[in-house]
Structure formats: C-alpha cells, structure tokens
PyMOL Python script that loads the backbone (N, CA, C, O; Angstrom):
from pymol import cmd

cmd.read_pdbstr("""\
ATOM      1  N   MET A   1     128.552 109.331  99.029  1.00  0.00           N
ATOM      2  CA  MET A   1     128.398 109.241  97.249  1.00  0.00           C
ATOM      3  C   MET A   1     128.190 108.119  96.371  1.00  0.00           C
ATOM      4  O   MET A   1     127.988 108.100  95.157  1.00  0.00           O
ATOM      5  N   PHE A   2     128.306 106.902  97.472  1.00  0.00           N
ATOM      6  CA  PHE A   2     128.329 105.959  96.958  1.00  0.00           C
ATOM      7  C   PHE A   2     126.205 105.754  96.129  1.00  0.00           C
ATOM      8  O   PHE A   2     125.715 105.493  95.030  1.00  0.00           O
ATOM      9  N   LEU A   3     125.634 106.117  97.676  1.00  0.00           N
ATOM     10  CA  LEU A   3     124.365 106.335  97.242  1.00  0.00           C
ATOM     11  C   LEU A   3     123.627 106.853  96.195  1.00  0.00           C
ATOM     12  O   LEU A   3     122.861 106.344  95.377  1.00  0.00           O
ATOM     13  N   ALA A   4     124.192 108.450  96.484  1.00  0.00           N
ATOM     14  CA  ALA A   4     123.676 109.173  95.048  1.00  0.00           C
ATOM     15  C   ALA A   4     124.385 109.202  93.656  1.00  0.00           C
ATOM     16  O   ALA A   4     123.969 109.916  92.745  1.00  0.00           O
ATOM     17  N   LEU A   5     125.560 108.328  93.528  1.00  0.00           N
ATOM     18  CA  LEU A   5     125.791 107.909  92.251  1.00  0.00           C
ATOM     19  C   LEU A   5     124.357 106.219  92.190  1.00  0.00           C
ATOM     20  O   LEU A   5     123.473 106.311  91.338  1.00  0.00           O
ATOM     21  N   VAL A   6     124.361 105.541  92.681  1.00  0.00           N
ATOM     22  CA  VAL A   6     123.983 104.620  92.897  1.00  0.00           C
ATOM     23  C   VAL A   6     121.765 105.767  91.867  1.00  0.00           C
ATOM     24  O   VAL A   6     121.205 105.564  90.789  1.00  0.00           O
ATOM     25  N   LEU A   7     121.451 106.666  92.945  1.00  0.00           N
ATOM     26  CA  LEU A   7     120.637 107.188  92.222  1.00  0.00           C
ATOM     27  C   LEU A   7     120.119 107.725  90.565  1.00  0.00           C
ATOM     28  O   LEU A   7     119.256 107.765  89.688  1.00  0.00           O
ATOM     29  N   PHE A   8     121.821 108.157  91.167  1.00  0.00           N
ATOM     30  CA  PHE A   8     121.721 108.883  89.875  1.00  0.00           C
ATOM     31  C   PHE A   8     121.757 107.945  88.457  1.00  0.00           C
ATOM     32  O   PHE A   8     121.859 108.705  87.494  1.00  0.00           O
ATOM     33  N   VAL A   9     121.710 106.709  88.099  1.00  0.00           N
ATOM     34  CA  VAL A   9     122.256 105.338  87.273  1.00  0.00           C
ATOM     35  C   VAL A   9     121.002 105.161  87.316  1.00  0.00           C
ATOM     36  O   VAL A   9     120.303 105.442  86.342  1.00  0.00           O
ATOM     37  N   GLY A  10     120.379 104.554  88.703  1.00  0.00           N
ATOM     38  CA  GLY A  10     118.969 103.680  88.705  1.00  0.00           C
ATOM     39  C   GLY A  10     117.603 104.806  88.264  1.00  0.00           C
ATOM     40  O   GLY A  10     116.519 104.240  88.119  1.00  0.00           O
ATOM     41  N   ILE A  11     117.624 106.202  88.071  1.00  0.00           N
ATOM     42  CA  ILE A  11     116.301 106.968  88.108  1.00  0.00           C
ATOM     43  C   ILE A  11     116.431 107.415  86.649  1.00  0.00           C
ATOM     44  O   ILE A  11     117.119 108.249  86.059  1.00  0.00           O
ATOM     45  N   PRO A  12     115.449 106.485  86.290  1.00  0.00           N
ATOM     46  CA  PRO A  12     115.432 106.677  84.549  1.00  0.00           C
ATOM     47  C   PRO A  12     114.921 107.767  83.706  1.00  0.00           C
ATOM     48  O   PRO A  12     113.852 107.834  83.099  1.00  0.00           O
ATOM     49  N   VAL A  13     115.819 108.547  83.777  1.00  0.00           N
ATOM     50  CA  VAL A  13     116.063 110.410  83.005  1.00  0.00           C
ATOM     51  C   VAL A  13     116.869 110.543  82.043  1.00  0.00           C
ATOM     52  O   VAL A  13     117.610 109.697  81.543  1.00  0.00           O
ATOM     53  N   LEU A  14     116.735 111.512  81.807  1.00  0.00           N
ATOM     54  CA  LEU A  14     117.188 111.140  79.312  1.00  0.00           C
ATOM     55  C   LEU A  14     119.141 111.970  80.363  1.00  0.00           C
ATOM     56  O   LEU A  14     119.237 112.923  81.135  1.00  0.00           O
ATOM     57  N   GLY A  15     120.194 111.053  79.853  1.00  0.00           N
ATOM     58  CA  GLY A  15     121.322 111.265  80.270  1.00  0.00           C
ATOM     59  C   GLY A  15     121.542 111.599  81.630  1.00  0.00           C
ATOM     60  O   GLY A  15     122.104 112.586  82.106  1.00  0.00           O
ATOM     61  N   THR A  16     120.857 110.337  82.345  1.00  0.00           N
ATOM     62  CA  THR A  16     121.512 110.003  82.937  1.00  0.00           C
ATOM     63  C   THR A  16     121.607 107.839  82.794  1.00  0.00           C
ATOM     64  O   THR A  16     120.930 107.354  81.888  1.00  0.00           O
ATOM     65  N   GLY A  17     122.320 106.977  83.582  1.00  0.00           N
ATOM     66  CA  GLY A  17     122.770 105.737  82.708  1.00  0.00           C
ATOM     67  C   GLY A  17     124.560 105.350  83.163  1.00  0.00           C
ATOM     68  O   GLY A  17     125.452 106.119  83.521  1.00  0.00           O
ATOM     69  N   ALA A  18     124.567 104.172  83.006  1.00  0.00           N
ATOM     70  CA  ALA A  18     126.180 103.227  83.672  1.00  0.00           C
ATOM     71  C   ALA A  18     126.627 104.824  82.559  1.00  0.00           C
ATOM     72  O   ALA A  18     126.846 106.024  82.720  1.00  0.00           O
ATOM     73  N   TRP A  19     126.600 104.440  82.137  1.00  0.00           N
ATOM     74  CA  TRP A  19     128.134 105.818  81.914  1.00  0.00           C
ATOM     75  C   TRP A  19     128.192 107.346  81.840  1.00  0.00           C
ATOM     76  O   TRP A  19     129.058 108.217  81.753  1.00  0.00           O
ATOM     77  N   THR A  20     127.191 107.278  81.899  1.00  0.00           N
ATOM     78  CA  THR A  20     127.291 108.869  82.680  1.00  0.00           C
ATOM     79  C   THR A  20     127.451 109.079  83.362  1.00  0.00           C
ATOM     80  O   THR A  20     127.906 110.202  83.581  1.00  0.00           O
ATOM     81  N   GLY A  21     127.176 107.995  84.535  1.00  0.00           N
ATOM     82  CA  GLY A  21     127.611 107.464  86.625  1.00  0.00           C
ATOM     83  C   GLY A  21     128.878 107.142  86.370  1.00  0.00           C
ATOM     84  O   GLY A  21     129.540 107.537  87.329  1.00  0.00           O
ATOM     85  N   ILE A  22     130.005 106.298  85.063  1.00  0.00           N
ATOM     86  CA  ILE A  22     130.928 106.639  85.608  1.00  0.00           C
ATOM     87  C   ILE A  22     131.667 107.982  84.847  1.00  0.00           C
ATOM     88  O   ILE A  22     131.896 109.004  85.495  1.00  0.00           O
ATOM     89  N   LEU A  23     131.856 107.917  84.057  1.00  0.00           N
ATOM     90  CA  LEU A  23     131.252 109.665  83.759  1.00  0.00           C
ATOM     91  C   LEU A  23     131.862 109.883  84.500  1.00  0.00           C
ATOM     92  O   LEU A  23     133.053 109.633  84.685  1.00  0.00           O
ATOM     93  N   ALA A  24     130.597 110.778  85.474  1.00  0.00           N
ATOM     94  CA  ALA A  24     130.679 111.716  86.957  1.00  0.00           C
ATOM     95  C   ALA A  24     132.351 110.817  87.768  1.00  0.00           C
ATOM     96  O   ALA A  24     133.490 111.106  88.135  1.00  0.00           O
ATOM     97  N   ALA A  25     131.485 109.721  87.669  1.00  0.00           N
ATOM     98  CA  ALA A  25     133.037 109.423  88.807  1.00  0.00           C
ATOM     99  C   ALA A  25     133.801 109.454  88.706  1.00  0.00           C
ATOM    100  O   ALA A  25     134.588 109.374  89.650  1.00  0.00           O
ATOM    101  N   SER A  26     134.392 109.685  86.654  1.00  0.00           N
ATOM    102  CA  SER A  26     135.881 109.773  87.197  1.00  0.00           C
ATOM    103  C   SER A  26     135.549 111.195  87.009  1.00  0.00           C
ATOM    104  O   SER A  26     136.631 111.588  87.445  1.00  0.00           O
ATOM    105  N   ILE A  27     134.940 112.274  86.719  1.00  0.00           N
ATOM    106  CA  ILE A  27     135.361 113.442  86.252  1.00  0.00           C
ATOM    107  C   ILE A  27     135.708 113.628  88.415  1.00  0.00           C
ATOM    108  O   ILE A  27     136.790 113.282  88.888  1.00  0.00           O
ATOM    109  N   LEU A  28     135.344 113.809  88.698  1.00  0.00           N
ATOM    110  CA  LEU A  28     134.679 113.040  90.647  1.00  0.00           C
ATOM    111  C   LEU A  28     136.744 113.174  91.404  1.00  0.00           C
ATOM    112  O   LEU A  28     137.331 114.065  92.018  1.00  0.00           O
ATOM    113  N   GLU A  29     137.072 112.124  91.021  1.00  0.00           N
ATOM    114  CA  GLU A  29     137.744 111.012  90.492  1.00  0.00           C
ATOM    115  C   GLU A  29     137.680 110.114  92.304  1.00  0.00           C
ATOM    116  O   GLU A  29     138.151 110.336  93.420  1.00  0.00           O
ATOM    117  N   LEU A  30     136.729 108.980  91.602  1.00  0.00           N
ATOM    118  CA  LEU A  30     136.328 108.567  93.143  1.00  0.00           C
ATOM    119  C   LEU A  30     136.587 107.050  92.548  1.00  0.00           C
ATOM    120  O   LEU A  30     136.925 106.580  91.462  1.00  0.00           O
ATOM    121  N   ASP A  31     136.287 106.605  93.688  1.00  0.00           N
ATOM    122  CA  ASP A  31     137.677 105.334  94.132  1.00  0.00           C
ATOM    123  C   ASP A  31     136.970 104.334  92.718  1.00  0.00           C
ATOM    124  O   ASP A  31     135.739 104.312  92.741  1.00  0.00           O
ATOM    125  N   PHE A  32     137.569 103.614  91.651  1.00  0.00           N
ATOM    126  CA  PHE A  32     137.339 102.900  90.528  1.00  0.00           C
ATOM    127  C   PHE A  32     136.307 101.748  90.904  1.00  0.00           C
ATOM    128  O   PHE A  32     135.412 101.508  90.094  1.00  0.00           O
ATOM    129  N   LYS A  33     136.413 100.706  92.600  1.00  0.00           N
ATOM    130  CA  LYS A  33     136.036 100.059  92.318  1.00  0.00           C
ATOM    131  C   LYS A  33     133.935  99.818  92.823  1.00  0.00           C
ATOM    132  O   LYS A  33     133.033  99.034  92.526  1.00  0.00           O
ATOM    133  N   GLU A  34     134.132 101.198  93.802  1.00  0.00           N
ATOM    134  CA  GLU A  34     133.058 101.655  93.620  1.00  0.00           C
ATOM    135  C   GLU A  34     132.000 102.319  93.278  1.00  0.00           C
ATOM    136  O   GLU A  34     130.789 102.386  93.490  1.00  0.00           O
ATOM    137  N   SER A  35     132.783 102.756  92.722  1.00  0.00           N
ATOM    138  CA  SER A  35     131.895 102.909  91.116  1.00  0.00           C
ATOM    139  C   SER A  35     131.020 102.651  90.510  1.00  0.00           C
ATOM    140  O   SER A  35     129.900 103.035  90.174  1.00  0.00           O
ATOM    141  N   ILE A  36     132.388 101.176  90.302  1.00  0.00           N
ATOM    142  CA  ILE A  36     131.768 100.508  89.443  1.00  0.00           C
ATOM    143  C   ILE A  36     130.469  99.511  90.072  1.00  0.00           C
ATOM    144  O   ILE A  36     129.475  99.258  89.391  1.00  0.00           O
ATOM    145  N   GLY A  37     130.643  99.050  91.341  1.00  0.00           N
ATOM    146  CA  GLY A  37     129.551  98.955  92.547  1.00  0.00           C
ATOM    147  C   GLY A  37     128.417  99.910  92.140  1.00  0.00           C
ATOM    148  O   GLY A  37     127.899  99.400  91.147  1.00  0.00           O
ATOM    149  N   ALA A  38     127.996 100.683  92.344  1.00  0.00           N
ATOM    150  CA  ALA A  38     126.927 101.963  92.645  1.00  0.00           C
ATOM    151  C   ALA A  38     126.837 102.462  91.451  1.00  0.00           C
ATOM    152  O   ALA A  38     126.002 103.354  91.297  1.00  0.00           O
ATOM    153  N   CYS A  39     127.883 101.920  89.966  1.00  0.00           N
ATOM    154  CA  CYS A  39     126.604 101.717  88.557  1.00  0.00           C
ATOM    155  C   CYS A  39     126.082 100.142  88.271  1.00  0.00           C
ATOM    156  O   CYS A  39     125.155  99.906  87.497  1.00  0.00           O
ATOM    157  N   PHE A  40     126.721  99.228  88.918  1.00  0.00           N
ATOM    158  CA  PHE A  40     125.821  98.104  88.878  1.00  0.00           C
ATOM    159  C   PHE A  40     125.193  98.358  89.850  1.00  0.00           C
ATOM    160  O   PHE A  40     124.696  98.985  88.914  1.00  0.00           O
ATOM    161  N   CYS A  41     124.571  98.577  90.945  1.00  0.00           N
ATOM    162  CA  CYS A  41     123.535  98.440  91.032  1.00  0.00           C
ATOM    163  C   CYS A  41     122.344 100.024  91.193  1.00  0.00           C
ATOM    164  O   CYS A  41     121.382 100.141  91.953  1.00  0.00           O
ATOM    165  N   GLY A  42     122.870 101.013  90.205  1.00  0.00           N
ATOM    166  CA  GLY A  42     122.342 101.529  89.879  1.00  0.00           C
ATOM    167  C   GLY A  42     121.087 101.233  88.750  1.00  0.00           C
ATOM    168  O   GLY A  42     119.918 101.595  88.611  1.00  0.00           O
ATOM    169  N   VAL A  43     121.855 100.534  88.180  1.00  0.00           N
ATOM    170  CA  VAL A  43     120.879  99.381  87.079  1.00  0.00           C
ATOM    171  C   VAL A  43     120.148  98.588  87.499  1.00  0.00           C
ATOM    172  O   VAL A  43     119.041  98.494  86.970  1.00  0.00           O
ATOM    173  N   LEU A  44     120.534  97.656  88.696  1.00  0.00           N
ATOM    174  CA  LEU A  44     119.635  97.530  89.029  1.00  0.00           C
ATOM    175  C   LEU A  44     118.127  97.746  88.830  1.00  0.00           C
ATOM    176  O   LEU A  44     117.103  97.310  88.304  1.00  0.00           O
ATOM    177  N   LEU A  45     119.055  99.407  90.156  1.00  0.00           N
ATOM    178  CA  LEU A  45     117.344  99.751  90.423  1.00  0.00           C
ATOM    179  C   LEU A  45     116.609 100.478  89.201  1.00  0.00           C
ATOM    180  O   LEU A  45     115.414 100.230  89.361  1.00  0.00           O
ATOM    181  N   ALA A  46     116.767 101.230  88.100  1.00  0.00           N
ATOM    182  CA  ALA A  46     116.338 101.126  87.342  1.00  0.00           C
ATOM    183  C   ALA A  46     115.383  99.610  86.381  1.00  0.00           C
ATOM    184  O   ALA A  46     114.154  99.636  86.447  1.00  0.00           O
ATOM    185  N   ASP A  47     115.928  98.664  85.735  1.00  0.00           N
ATOM    186  CA  ASP A  47     115.498  98.103  85.197  1.00  0.00           C
ATOM    187  C   ASP A  47     114.151  96.590  86.730  1.00  0.00           C
ATOM    188  O   ASP A  47     113.467  95.597  86.482  1.00  0.00           O
ATOM    189  N   VAL A  48     114.485  97.342  88.073  1.00  0.00           N
ATOM    190  CA  VAL A  48     113.646  96.962  88.917  1.00  0.00           C
ATOM    191  C   VAL A  48     111.816  97.988  88.563  1.00  0.00           C
ATOM    192  O   VAL A  48     110.595  97.848  88.618  1.00  0.00           O
ATOM    193  N   ASP A  49     112.815  98.885  88.241  1.00  0.00           N
ATOM    194  CA  ASP A  49     111.514 100.626  88.462  1.00  0.00           C
ATOM    195  C   ASP A  49     110.834  99.596  87.172  1.00  0.00           C
ATOM    196  O   ASP A  49     109.958  98.731  87.169  1.00  0.00           O
ATOM    197  N   ASP A  50     111.918 100.308  85.897  1.00  0.00           N
ATOM    198  CA  ASP A  50     111.424  99.553  85.017  1.00  0.00           C
ATOM    199  C   ASP A  50     110.101  98.163  84.454  1.00  0.00           C
ATOM    200  O   ASP A  50     109.126  98.159  83.703  1.00  0.00           O
ATOM    201  N   ALA A  51     110.786  97.163  85.314  1.00  0.00           N
ATOM    202  CA  ALA A  51     109.779  95.452  85.088  1.00  0.00           C
ATOM    203  C   ALA A  51     108.444  95.739  86.301  1.00  0.00           C
ATOM    204  O   ALA A  51     107.274  95.366  86.222  1.00  0.00           O
ATOM    205  N   ILE A  52     108.843  96.206  86.951  1.00  0.00           N
ATOM    206  CA  ILE A  52     107.053  96.500  87.830  1.00  0.00           C
ATOM    207  C   ILE A  52     106.516  97.483  87.496  1.00  0.00           C
ATOM    208  O   ILE A  52     105.475  97.739  88.100  1.00  0.00           O
ATOM    209  N   PHE A  53     106.929  98.366  86.512  1.00  0.00           N
ATOM    210  CA  PHE A  53     106.000 100.163  86.140  1.00  0.00           C
ATOM    211  C   PHE A  53     105.502  99.385  84.932  1.00  0.00           C
ATOM    212  O   PHE A  53     104.423  99.849  84.563  1.00  0.00           O
ATOM    213  N   TRP A  54     105.961  98.239  84.098  1.00  0.00           N
ATOM    214  CA  TRP A  54     105.403  97.959  82.442  1.00  0.00           C
ATOM    215  C   TRP A  54     104.757  96.353  83.336  1.00  0.00           C
ATOM    216  O   TRP A  54     104.136  95.817  82.418  1.00  0.00           O
ATOM    217  N   THR A  55     104.686  95.876  83.966  1.00  0.00           N
ATOM    218  CA  THR A  55     104.093  94.822  84.660  1.00  0.00           C
ATOM    219  C   THR A  55     102.013  94.689  84.997  1.00  0.00           C
ATOM    220  O   THR A  55     101.037  93.958  84.833  1.00  0.00           O
ATOM    221  N   LEU A  56     102.604  96.436  85.726  1.00  0.00           N
ATOM    222  CA  LEU A  56     101.874  97.156  85.891  1.00  0.00           C
ATOM    223  C   LEU A  56     100.641  97.505  85.245  1.00  0.00           C
ATOM    224  O   LEU A  56      99.441  97.517  85.518  1.00  0.00           O
ATOM    225  N   VAL A  57     101.799  97.934  83.771  1.00  0.00           N
ATOM    226  CA  VAL A  57     100.920  98.608  82.780  1.00  0.00           C
ATOM    227  C   VAL A  57     100.413  97.007  81.990  1.00  0.00           C
ATOM    228  O   VAL A  57      99.206  96.887  82.199  1.00  0.00           O
ATOM    229  N   ALA A  58     100.746  96.257  81.490  1.00  0.00           N
ATOM    230  CA  ALA A  58     100.040  94.803  81.119  1.00  0.00           C
ATOM    231  C   ALA A  58      99.261  94.705  81.944  1.00  0.00           C
ATOM    232  O   ALA A  58      98.146  94.431  81.500  1.00  0.00           O
ATOM    233  N   ALA A  59      99.362  94.873  83.709  1.00  0.00           N
ATOM    234  CA  ALA A  59      98.520  93.605  84.802  1.00  0.00           C
ATOM    235  C   ALA A  59      96.295  94.807  84.077  1.00  0.00           C
ATOM    236  O   ALA A  59      95.175  94.369  84.340  1.00  0.00           O
ATOM    237  N   GLY A  60      96.566  96.013  83.352  1.00  0.00           N
ATOM    238  CA  GLY A  60      95.914  97.322  83.506  1.00  0.00           C
ATOM    239  C   GLY A  60      95.214  96.819  82.726  1.00  0.00           C
ATOM    240  O   GLY A  60      94.146  96.283  83.022  1.00  0.00           O
ATOM    241  N   PHE A  61      95.815  96.920  81.266  1.00  0.00           N
ATOM    242  CA  PHE A  61      96.196  96.848  79.682  1.00  0.00           C
ATOM    243  C   PHE A  61      94.998  94.797  80.194  1.00  0.00           C
ATOM    244  O   PHE A  61      93.854  94.701  79.750  1.00  0.00           O
ATOM    245  N   ALA A  62      95.415  93.975  80.784  1.00  0.00           N
ATOM    246  CA  ALA A  62      95.178  92.560  80.355  1.00  0.00           C
ATOM    247  C   ALA A  62      93.378  92.610  80.395  1.00  0.00           C
ATOM    248  O   ALA A  62      92.442  92.416  79.620  1.00  0.00           O
ATOM    249  N   GLY A  63      93.659  93.092  82.157  1.00  0.00           N
ATOM    250  CA  GLY A  63      92.070  93.457  82.646  1.00  0.00           C
ATOM    251  C   GLY A  63      91.410  94.431  81.910  1.00  0.00           C
ATOM    252  O   GLY A  63      90.303  94.089  81.495  1.00  0.00           O
ATOM    253  N   GLY A  64      91.707  95.321  81.691  1.00  0.00           N
ATOM    254  CA  GLY A  64      90.614  96.029  81.024  1.00  0.00           C
ATOM    255  C   GLY A  64      89.706  94.866  79.329  1.00  0.00           C
ATOM    256  O   GLY A  64      88.554  94.500  79.095  1.00  0.00           O
ATOM    257  N   MET A  65      91.246  94.684  78.485  1.00  0.00           N
ATOM    258  CA  MET A  65      90.698  93.527  78.598  1.00  0.00           C
ATOM    259  C   MET A  65      89.820  92.539  78.392  1.00  0.00           C
ATOM    260  O   MET A  65      88.771  92.453  77.755  1.00  0.00           O
ATOM    261  N   ALA A  66      90.705  91.517  79.321  1.00  0.00           N
ATOM    262  CA  ALA A  66      89.622  90.435  80.111  1.00  0.00           C
ATOM    263  C   ALA A  66      87.444  90.639  80.509  1.00  0.00           C
ATOM    264  O   ALA A  66      86.504  89.845  80.472  1.00  0.00           O
ATOM    265  N   THR A  67      87.609  92.440  80.908  1.00  0.00           N
ATOM    266  CA  THR A  67      86.193  92.362  81.603  1.00  0.00           C
ATOM    267  C   THR A  67      85.729  92.847  80.051  1.00  0.00           C
ATOM    268  O   THR A  67      84.707  92.288  79.654  1.00  0.00           O
ATOM    269  N   GLY A  68      86.306  93.752  79.185  1.00  0.00           N
ATOM    270  CA  GLY A  68      85.277  93.899  77.820  1.00  0.00           C
ATOM    271  C   GLY A  68      85.508  95.428  78.458  1.00  0.00           C
ATOM    272  O   GLY A  68      84.435  95.918  78.811  1.00  0.00           O
ATOM    273  N   VAL A  69      86.082  95.857  78.571  1.00  0.00           N
ATOM    274  CA  VAL A  69      86.223  97.926  79.082  1.00  0.00           C
ATOM    275  C   VAL A  69      87.381  98.225  77.516  1.00  0.00           C
ATOM    276  O   VAL A  69      88.521  98.016  77.102  1.00  0.00           O
ATOM    277  N   SER A  70      86.096  98.831  77.151  1.00  0.00           N
ATOM    278  CA  SER A  70      86.634  99.897  76.369  1.00  0.00           C
ATOM    279  C   SER A  70      85.967 101.152  76.010  1.00  0.00           C
ATOM    280  O   SER A  70      85.125 101.730  76.697  1.00  0.00           O
ATOM    281  N   ARG A  71      86.438 101.532  74.834  1.00  0.00           N
ATOM    282  CA  ARG A  71      85.835 103.241  74.422  1.00  0.00           C
ATOM    283  C   ARG A  71      84.087 102.960  73.442  1.00  0.00           C
ATOM    284  O   ARG A  71      82.983 103.473  73.620  1.00  0.00           O
ATOM    285  N   LYS A  72      84.588 101.916  72.425  1.00  0.00           N
ATOM    286  CA  LYS A  72      82.819 101.541  72.464  1.00  0.00           C
ATOM    287  C   LYS A  72      82.614 101.026  72.622  1.00  0.00           C
ATOM    288  O   LYS A  72      81.771 100.792  71.755  1.00  0.00           O
ATOM    289  N   ASN A  73      82.635  99.618  73.781  1.00  0.00           N
ATOM    290  CA  ASN A  73      81.348  99.216  75.093  1.00  0.00           C
ATOM    291  C   ASN A  73      81.264 100.570  75.812  1.00  0.00           C
ATOM    292  O   ASN A  73      80.281 100.902  75.150  1.00  0.00           O
ATOM    293  N   ARG A  74      81.497 101.805  76.737  1.00  0.00           N
ATOM    294  CA  ARG A  74      81.174 103.368  76.809  1.00  0.00           C
ATOM    295  C   ARG A  74      79.786 103.333  75.993  1.00  0.00           C
ATOM    296  O   ARG A  74      78.638 102.961  76.232  1.00  0.00           O
ATOM    297  N   LYS A  75      80.423 103.869  74.987  1.00  0.00           N
ATOM    298  CA  LYS A  75      79.850 104.423  74.331  1.00  0.00           C
ATOM    299  C   LYS A  75      78.590 104.119  73.756  1.00  0.00           C
ATOM    300  O   LYS A  75      77.867 105.010  73.308  1.00  0.00           O
ATOM    301  N   GLU A  76      78.289 102.948  73.739  1.00  0.00           N
ATOM    302  CA  GLU A  76      77.124 102.132  73.463  1.00  0.00           C
ATOM    303  C   GLU A  76      76.074 102.004  74.259  1.00  0.00           C
ATOM    304  O   GLU A  76      74.869 101.821  74.090  1.00  0.00           O
ATOM    305  N   GLN A  77      77.187 102.218  75.674  1.00  0.00           N
ATOM    306  CA  GLN A  77      76.037 101.907  77.138  1.00  0.00           C
ATOM    307  C   GLN A  77      75.215 103.062  77.156  1.00  0.00           C
ATOM    308  O   GLN A  77      74.136 102.996  77.745  1.00  0.00           O
ATOM    309  N   TYR A  78      75.809 104.837  76.212  1.00  0.00           N
ATOM    310  CA  TYR A  78      75.320 106.085  77.212  1.00  0.00           C
ATOM    311  C   TYR A  78      74.387 106.338  75.655  1.00  0.00           C
ATOM    312  O   TYR A  78      73.953 107.430  75.289  1.00  0.00           O
ATOM    313  N   TYR A  79      74.280 105.424  75.132  1.00  0.00           N
ATOM    314  CA  TYR A  79      73.220 105.707  73.365  1.00  0.00           C
ATOM    315  C   TYR A  79      72.732 104.318  73.343  1.00  0.00           C
ATOM    316  O   TYR A  79      73.076 103.563  72.434  1.00  0.00           O
ATOM    317  N   GLU A  80      71.707 103.818  74.590  1.00  0.00           N
ATOM    318  CA  GLU A  80      71.691 102.965  74.198  1.00  0.00           C
ATOM    319  C   GLU A  80      69.972 103.504  75.119  1.00  0.00           C
ATOM    320  O   GLU A  80      69.011 102.734  75.134  1.00  0.00           O
TER     321      GLU A  80
END
""", "prot")
cmd.dss("prot")
cmd.show_as("cartoon", "prot")
cmd.util.cbc("prot")
cmd.orient("prot")
C-alpha cells in the first residue's frame, strides 16, 4: 500500500497530490506515520520528475537558441 500511495501522490495528474493522498489514506484507514512517509516520498518523486522535465526543456530551448535554429532561419534557407 505504501508504494501505491507514493505513486498516486508522485504522478503529476490532476486530482492527485499530497492532499488527496492523505485523504485517500484516511478513507482507507492506513497507518498515519506510513501515510505521511508515503506522501512525503511521493512529493519528492513529483519534484524530481518536474525538475528533470523542465531541465530538459530548458536545455533544448537553449541549444536551439545557441545554434541559431529558428523557424525564421529555416524559411529563409528554403527560399534562397
């Protein structure tokens, strides 16, 4: 149940998160300390996922800017 609660909280989908995870743990009458630990781990998982995703997005954007790749440059190449 611990891993299920971690994944429920950690996967970034609308309606999931720490508040909803604690509510689900309360409804399922899970152990309080285990539920808090699972929600904490789930929030950390979500933070790591977001950090990796946005770092890759920023790196791709910066790489495109550094190499001069843009829609304008591509259009000019085809019309020359």
